[in-house]
C-alpha positions in Angstrom: 169.8 118.0 97.1 171.3 115.0 98.9 171.9 114.6 102.6 175.5 115.1 103.7 177.1 112.7 106.1 178.4 113.9 109.4 181.8 112.5 110.2 183.3 112.0 113.7 187.1 112.0 114.0 187.4 109.6 116.9 190.9 110.5 117.8 190.6 114.3 117.6 187.1 114.4 118.9 185.8 116.6 116.2 182.6 116.5 114.1 182.3 117.8 110.6 180.3 117.3 107.4 182.2 114.7 105.3 181.5 116.4 101.9 181.3 120.2 101.9 178.8 121.6 99.4 177.0 124.7 98.4 173.3 124.9 99.5 170.9 127.8 99.2 168.4 126.4 101.7 169.1 127.6 105.2 167.5 124.6 106.7 169.4 122.0 104.7 172.3 120.1 106.3 173.0 121.9 109.5 174.0 120.4 112.8 174.2 121.8 116.3 176.4 120.6 119.1 174.5 120.6 122.4 176.5 120.5 125.7 174.7 120.6 129.1 171.5 121.7 127.4 173.0 124.6 125.6 174.0 125.1 121.9 177.8 125.4 121.8 178.4 125.2 118.1 176.6 125.3 114.7 178.0 123.4 111.7 177.0 124.4 108.2 178.6 123.1 105.1 180.3 125.6 102.8 181.7 125.0 99.4 185.4 124.0 99.7 185.5 124.4 103.5 185.5 121.7 106.1 184.6 123.2 109.5 185.5 120.9 112.3 183.9 121.3 115.7 185.3 119.7 118.9 183.0 117.4 120.8 183.2 115.6 124.1 181.6 112.5 125.5 178.0 113.2 126.5 177.5 115.9 123.9 174.5 115.7 121.7 174.4 116.5 118.1 171.2 117.7 116.4 171.3 117.2 112.7 168.7 118.9 110.5 168.1 118.0 106.8 165.6 119.1 104.3 164.8 116.9 101.3 164.1 117.9 97.7 160.4 117.3 98.4 160.3 119.7 101.3 160.3 117.1 104.1 162.3 118.1 107.2 164.2 115.5 109.2 165.8 115.9 112.6 168.1 113.4 114.1 169.6 113.5 117.6 173.0 111.7 118.2 174.8 111.3 121.5 178.6 111.2 121.6 179.9 108.2 123.6 183.1 106.2 124.0 183.8 103.6 121.3 183.9 99.9 122.2 187.6 99.9 122.7 187.5 103.0 125.0 190.2 104.7 122.9 188.1 107.2 121.0 184.7 108.6 120.5 181.6 107.1 118.8 178.0 108.1 118.6 174.6 106.5 118.8 171.3 107.8 117.4 168.8 108.6 120.1 165.8 109.7 118.0 164.9 110.8 114.5 161.9 112.9 113.5 160.3 113.2 110.1 158.4 116.5 109.6 158.6 117.6 113.2 156.1 120.1 114.7 156.6 123.7 113.7 157.3 124.6 117.4 160.3 122.3 117.4 161.7 124.0 114.3 161.1 127.4 115.8 162.9 126.4 119.0 165.9 125.6 116.9 165.7 128.9 115.1 164.8 127.3 111.8 161.5 129.0 111.0 
């Protein structure tokens, strides 16, 4: 299983997985949009479907990915304005490899 890339449509302000796929693992390739400390959307890739979720400046995106070897990775991205101020961009705030079980439970993944 390979990691899917999240894509940010700068003009529309939407986030989606660039390449939809079919995955049996419920932990693999899922992202959550967090606004004001609350989960407002969940994005899971589905075969042949691209589900776009609107985002705003200040939103955080939590991306969860599970590798073939069973390692779990979590990355937190923050949606910001791009350098030109015309659209959106994001910056990575933090990335965890094999996070504590309590963190996964808090995300509803265990």
